[in-house]
C-alpha positions in Angstrom: 14.3 -11.1 -20.4 17.5 -12.7 -21.5 17.4 -15.0 -24.5 20.2 -17.4 -23.5 18.1 -20.4 -24.5 18.2 -20.4 -28.2 15.7 -22.4 -30.3 16.7 -26.0 -30.1 15.5 -29.4 -31.2 14.9 -31.2 -28.0 12.4 -33.7 -26.6 9.6 -32.2 -24.5 8.6 -34.2 -21.4 5.0 -33.5 -22.3 5.1 -33.8 -26.1 6.9 -35.0 -29.2 10.3 -33.6 -30.3 10.3 -30.1 -31.7 11.6 -26.6 -31.3 11.6 -25.2 -27.8 11.9 -21.4 -27.7 12.9 -19.0 -24.9 10.2 -17.2 -22.9 10.9 -13.8 -24.3 10.7 -15.0 -27.9 7.4 -16.8 -27.1 6.0 -13.6 -25.5 7.2 -11.6 -28.5 5.5 -13.9 -30.9 2.3 -13.7 -29.0 2.4 -9.9 -29.0 3.2 -9.9 -32.8 0.0 -11.8 -33.7 -2.3 -9.8 -31.3 -4.6 -7.7 -33.4 -5.9 -4.7 -31.5 -9.6 -4.0 -31.3 -10.5 -1.1 -33.6 -14.2 -0.4 -32.7 -14.7 2.5 -30.3 -17.6 4.1 -28.4 -18.3 7.2 -26.4 -19.4 6.8 -22.8 -20.0 9.1 -19.8 -16.8 9.8 -17.9 -17.8 7.6 -14.9 -18.5 4.7 -17.2 -15.0 4.9 -18.6 -13.3 3.8 -15.3 -10.9 1.0 -16.0 -11.4 1.2 -19.8 -8.9 1.9 -22.6 -8.7 5.4 -24.1 -9.2 5.1 -27.9 -8.1 8.6 -29.1 -5.6 11.3 -28.1 -7.1 13.9 -25.8 -6.1 17.6 -25.7 -7.0 20.2 -23.1 -9.8 22.4 -24.3 -9.1 25.0 -21.6 -6.3 26.1 -19.3 -5.9 24.2 -16.0 -6.5 25.9 -13.7 -8.7 28.2 -15.8 -7.9 31.3 -13.8 -5.4 32.7 -11.3 -6.6 31.5 -7.9 -5.6 31.5 -4.2 -3.8 28.4 -3.0 -4.4 29.3 0.7 -6.8 31.2 2.8 -5.3 34.7 3.4 -5.0 38.1 1.9 -4.4 39.1 -1.8 -1.9 41.9 -2.0 0.3 43.8 -4.5 3.9 43.1 -3.9 4.9 46.6 -5.1 3.1 47.9 -2.0 5.8 46.6 0.2 8.5 49.2 -0.2 11.0 50.4 2.4 11.2 48.6 5.7 8.4 46.6 7.3 6.2 45.9 9.0 3.5 47.1 6.6 -0.1 48.0 7.4 -2.8 47.4 4.8 -6.6 48.1 4.8 -9.0 45.3 4.2 -12.3 46.4 2.7 -13.6 43.5 0.6 -13.5 39.7 0.4 -13.7 36.9 -2.2 -14.6 33.3 -1.6 -14.4 30.3 -3.9 -17.0 30.6 -6.7 -17.3 34.3 -6.4 -16.0 37.0 -8.7 -16.0 39.7 -6.0 -17.3 43.2 -6.1 -15.4 46.5 -6.9 -11.7 45.9 -6.3 -9.7 48.2 -4.2 -7.7 50.8 -6.2 -5.3 52.1 -3.5 -1.9 50.4 -3.3 -2.0 49.9 0.4 -5.2 47.8 0.4 -5.6 44.0 0.6 -8.4 41.6 -0.2 -9.6 38.9 2.2 -9.4 35.8 0.0 -10.1 32.1 0.4 -8.6 29.0 -1.1 -9.8 28.5 -4.8 -11.1 32.1 -5.1 -10.0 34.0 -8.2 -7.2 36.5 -7.7 -8.1 39.8 -9.2 -6.0 41.4 -11.9 -3.2 43.5 -10.5 -2.8 41.4 -7.3 0.2 39.1 -7.5 0.6 37.3 -4.1 -1.5 35.9 -1.3 -0.2 36.2 2.3 -1.4 33.3 4.4 -3.7 34.3 7.2 -1.4 32.7 9.8 1.3 35.2 8.7 -0.6 38.4 9.4 -1.9 40.2 12.4 -5.5 41.4 12.0 -6.6 44.5 13.8 -10.1 45.7 12.9 -10.2 46.5 9.2 -6.4 46.4 8.9 -3.7 43.7 8.7 -0.1 43.9 9.7 2.5 42.0 7.6 6.0 41.7 8.8 7.6 40.0 5.8 7.9 41.1 2.2 5.9 38.6 0.0 7.4 37.4 -3.3 5.5 37.6 -6.6 3.3 34.5 -7.1 3.4 33.5 -3.5 0.4 31.1 -2.7 -1.1 31.7 -6.2 -2.0 29.0 -8.7 -1.6 30.7 -12.1 -4.0 30.0 -14.9 -2.6 27.2 -17.1 0.3 26.3 -14.8 -0.9 22.7 -14.7 -2.0 22.3 -18.4 -2.5 24.9 -21.1 -5.3 24.9 -23.7 -4.2 22.6 -26.5 -1.7 20.6 -24.5 -1.9 16.8 -24.9 -3.6 15.3 -21.8 -3.6 11.6 -22.6 -2.5 9.3 -25.4 -4.6 6.5 -26.8 -4.0 3.1 -25.1 -3.9 4.6 -21.6 -5.9 2.8 -19.0 -8.4 5.3 -17.6 -7.7 4.7 -13.9 -8.9 6.7 -10.9 -5.7 8.7 -11.3 -6.4 9.6 -14.9 -10.1 10.4 -14.9 -9.8 13.5 -12.6 -7.6 15.1 -15.3 -10.3 14.7 -17.9 -13.0 15.9 -15.5 -10.8 18.9 -14.5 -10.9 20.3 -18.0 -14.6 19.7 -18.5 -14.9 16.4 -20.4 -18.3 14.8 -19.7 -17.7 11.9 -22.2 -14.7 10.1 -23.6 -14.1 7.8 -26.5 -12.9 4.3 -25.4 -12.1 1.0 -27.1 -14.9 -1.5 -27.0 -14.5 -4.4 -24.6 -12.3 -7.3 -25.7 -14.4 -10.5 -26.0 -12.4 -13.3 -24.4 -13.6 -16.9 -24.6 -12.7 -19.4 -21.9 -12.8 -23.2 -22.4 -11.9 -25.8 -19.8 -11.0 -29.1 -21.5 -11.0 -32.4 -19.8 -13.4 -35.3 -19.3 -12.3 -35.5 -15.7 -13.4 -32.0 -14.8 -16.5 -31.2 -12.7 -17.7 -27.8 -11.4 -17.7 -27.2 -7.7 -21.0 -28.2 -6.2 -21.3 -31.3 -8.4 -20.6 -34.8 -7.1 -17.3 -36.2 -8.0 -17.1 -39.6 -9.7 -14.1 -41.9 -9.6 -11.1 -40.3 -11.3 -12.7 -36.8 -11.4 -11.5 -33.5 -10.0 -13.0 -30.1 -9.6 -12.2 -27.4 -12.2 -10.0 -24.8 -10.5 -8.5 -23.3 -13.6 -11.8 -21.8 -14.6 -12.0 -19.8 -11.4 -8.4 -18.6 -11.7 -8.5 -17.4 -15.3 -12.0 -15.9 -15.1 -11.2 -14.0 -11.9 -8.0 -12.6 -13.4 -10.1 -11.3 -16.4 -13.0 -10.2 -14.2 -10.7 -7.7 -12.5 -10.3 -5.9 -15.9 -13.1 -3.6 -16.9 -12.0 -3.7 -20.5 -12.7 -7.4 -20.8 -15.9 -9.2 -21.6 -15.6 -12.9 -20.8 -17.6 -15.6 -22.7 -17.5 -18.8 -20.6 -18.0 -21.9 -22.8 -17.7 -24.2 -19.8 -16.1 -27.6 -19.6 -15.6 -29.5 -22.9 -14.8 -33.2 -22.7 -11.8 -34.7 -24.4 -13.6 -35.5 -27.6 -12.3 -34.0 -30.9 -15.8 -33.3 -32.3 -17.0 -31.5 -29.1 -13.8 -29.5 -29.0 -14.0 -28.5 -32.6 -17.6 -27.4 -32.3 -17.0 -25.3 -29.3 -13.7 -23.7 -30.5 -15.5 -22.9 -33.9 -18.3 -21.2 -32.0 -15.7 -19.2 -30.0 -13.9 -18.1 -33.2 -17.1 -16.6 -34.5 -17.8 -14.7 -31.3 -14.5 -13.7 -29.7 -11.4 -11.7 -30.2 -9.3 -14.1 -28.1 -9.8 -17.6 -26.7 -8.1 -19.1 -23.7 -8.2 -22.9 -23.1 -6.8 -25.0 -20.3 -5.6 -28.5 -20.7 -5.2 -30.9 -23.7 -2.1 -29.2 -25.1 0.4 -31.9 -24.6 0.9 -34.9 -26.9 -0.9 -37.7 -25.1 -3.6 -39.8 -26.7 -6.3 -37.7 -25.0 -4.7 -34.3 -25.8 -6.7 -33.3 -28.9 -6.2 -29.5 -29.0 -3.4 -29.3 -31.6 -5.1 -31.8 -33.9 -8.5 -29.9 -33.6 -6.8 -26.6 -34.3 -5.1 -28.0 -37.3 -8.4 -29.2 -38.6 -9.8 -25.7 -38.1 -7.0 -24.1 -40.1 -5.3 -22.5 -37.1 -1.9 -21.0 -37.3 0.2 -22.0 -34.3 3.3 -19.8 -33.7 4.4 -21.2 -30.3 4.3 -24.9 -29.4 6.8 -25.4 -26.6 8.6 -22.9 -24.4 11.9 -23.3 -22.4 10.1 -22.5 -19.1 9.1 -24.2 -16.0 6.2 -24.6 -15.4 4.3 -24.3 -18.7 6.5 -25.8 -21.4 3.7 -27.3 -23.6 2.1 -23.9 -24.3 0.2 -23.3 -27.6 -0.1 -19.7 -29.1 -1.6 -18.9 -32.4 -4.6 -17.6 -34.4 -7.8 -19.1 -35.6 -8.8 -16.8 -38.4 -8.6 -13.3 -36.8 -9.0 -14.7 -33.2 -6.0 -14.9 -30.9 -5.6 -18.3 -29.3 -3.8 -19.3 -26.1 -3.8 -23.0 -25.2 -2.6 -23.2 -21.6 -1.4 -26.4 -19.8 -4.0 -28.0 -17.5 -1.9 -27.9 -14.2 -3.0 -24.8 -12.2 0.5 -23.3 -11.6 1.5 -23.9 -15.2 -1.8 -22.3 -16.4 -1.3 -19.3 -14.1 2.3 -18.7 -15.2 1.7 -19.1 -18.9 -1.4 -16.9 -18.8 0.3 -14.1 -16.8 3.6 -14.1 -18.7 2.6 -14.8 -22.3 -1.2 -14.8 -22.9 -2.2 -11.8 -20.8 0.3 -9.3 -22.3 -1.0 -10.3 -25.8 -4.6 -9.8 -24.6 -3.6 -6.4 -23.2 -2.4 -5.5 -26.7 -5.7 -6.7 -28.2 -7.4 -4.4 -25.8 -5.3 -1.5 -27.2 -3.3 -0.9 -24.0 0.1 0.8 -24.5 1.5 -1.0 -21.4 1.2 -4.7 -21.8 3.3 -6.1 -18.9 4.2 -8.1 -17.0 4.9 -5.7 -14.2 8.3 -6.8 -12.7 10.1 -5.2 -9.8 13.5 -5.9 -8.4 13.7 -8.2 -5.4 16.3 -10.3 -3.5 16.5 -14.0 -3.1 16.2 -15.2 0.5 16.9 -18.7 -0.6 19.4 -20.8 -2.7 18.5 -23.3 -5.4 20.0 -25.0 -8.4 18.2 -24.9 -11.8 18.7 -26.0 -15.3 20.8 -23.7 -17.5 18.9 -22.3 -20.5 15.5 -22.6 -18.9 13.5 -19.8 -17.3 11.8 -20.8 -14.1 9.0 -19.1 -12.3 8.6 -20.0 -8.7 6.0 -19.0 -6.1 7.3 -16.7 -3.4 6.2 -14.6 -0.5 7.9 -11.6 1.0 9.8 -12.4 4.2 11.5 -9.0 4.8 13.3 -6.1 3.2 16.9 -5.5 2.5 18.8 -2.3 3.4 17.6 -0.6 0.1 14.0 -1.5 0.7 13.8 -4.2 -1.9 11.6 -7.2 -0.9 13.4 -10.4 0.2 11.7 -13.4 -1.1 11.0 -16.8 0.4 10.5 -19.6 -2.2 7.5 -21.7 -1.5 8.7 -24.8 -3.3 9.2 -26.1 -6.8 7.0 -29.1 -6.5 4.0 -30.2 -8.4 2.7 -27.6 -10.9 -0.8 -28.8 -9.8 -0.3 -27.6 -6.2 -3.2 -25.3 -5.3 -2.0 -24.6 -1.7 1.3 -23.2 -2.9 -0.4 -20.8 -5.3 -2.8 -19.7 -2.5 0.1 -19.0 -0.1 2.2 -17.1 -2.6 2.3 -13.3 -2.8 3.7 -13.5 -6.3 6.2 -15.2 -8.6 10.0 -14.8 -9.0 11.8 -15.2 -12.3 14.9 -17.4 -12.2 16.8 -16.4 -15.4 17.9 -18.9 -18.0 21.6 -17.9 -17.9 22.0 -18.7 -14.2 22.4 -22.3 -12.9 22.5 -21.5 -9.2 20.5 -18.9 -7.4 22.4 -17.8 -4.3 21.0 -16.0 -1.3 21.1 -12.3 -2.0 20.8 -12.7 -5.8 18.8 -9.9 -7.4 15.7 -11.4 -9.1 12.6 -10.1 -10.8 9.4 -10.3 -8.8 5.8 -10.0 -10.0 3.3 -9.4 -7.2 -0.2 -10.8 -7.4 -2.3 -7.7 -7.1 -5.0 -8.1 -9.7 -7.8 -7.3 -7.2 
C-alpha cells in the first residue's frame, strides 16, 4: 500500500490535534507489536482442521510409497515390444489394489492384469490402459508401443522421505491435511488457540431481545466482530459484553481481559469526546499506544497498542469503521499472534465501474459489489455509497470493500483497484 500520506500534524474530526499516519504504517506498527503465541499441543489430525501448524513437518516415507498403476489395464515390460506390432501377450495373473500378487510371470511376452492403485511388480515398467488393448481369452493384443513409465505413479514422485512437507505457520486447511494423512501422520503439533477478548463500550448499547429505552440502540458490532472471529478455528473468543461509558467500569473490565487474553478488541469510545474514556483508561493502566489516528476513511480514530503483553485494538464505534479497521489493521496483527505466516488482507485486482472524487493523501475503503467482469476476467465493481459509517444496510449489501489509494484524487471508471471480498464463512 502506498505511503503517500506522510505523518502530519493535523486536526482529527473525531479527536484532538496529533499525528495522523498512513494505513500501511499503522498496519505495520500493529504487526510489529504482535507477539506470537508460543505454547503448542499435539492433537489428532482431524482436530487440527483450521488450526496453525507449530513445527516444520518432514515426510517420513515416500509418497507414493511404492510404484503403482495409475489406470486399470495391463502391466507390461516395454522391452517386450520389439519389431513391428501389433503384439500378443499372455495374461496369467492379476493384481488389485491392496494386493501384492502371487508369483510373477517370468516370460518376456507375458502381461499382468492390474487395477488402479495396485503395486507394479519389479521389472514391469508400463501399464497399458484396458481401453487400448483387445482381449481374446487369456491373451491381449496391443497395437502401439508403450513408453517406459506410461500410467505408472513411481514411488516418491510426489514427495520423497525427508522432504519438507509443511512449514510452521501454515493454516491446516482441508487442502493441507490430506498431505499429512497421506504420509501416515495421525497427530500433529499445533499452536494453542489465541485468546481474544471482546468489549463493546457504550452506555447507549443494548443486546438484541432487550427493550430499547430513549436514546438507546442495539449492539451490532458485537455480532460482526464475534462472527468474524468465530469463523477462525484457531481463535478462542472471550466476550466481556457491554461496558457502559464509565472509567471505573472500563478499567476493571480491561484489566480483567489483560490477565486472561492474548489480544483485546474494543468498539467505541476511542475518539476525544467527553464520554470517550478508552485512551484515559489505557493510560491509567500503563498501556503503550503506538497508533492513535490513521489517514483513512472510515476509521480515523483507531487505537493500537499493548497492555502488558496483551495486544490491544480500540476500534471506532460506527459499524463500517469498526469493520474496516478490524479487517485492515487489527485482524492481520491477530493473525500474527496466532502464528500464521500469511497475515493478509487478501487483495485481488478489480476494475472501478464508477467515478468518484476523494481527498489526496487519505486511503478510503468503500463498500462494493460485483456488477460484471472485464475482458480479462477481473471483477467490475459498483460502489454502494460513501455515506454514513454507521450504515448497516450498505454493509449487508456489499460483497467486499475496494481500496481507493491515497495518491489518487479522482477514481475514473476503468481504474484498477484493490478488492477484498467478504468470504469469512
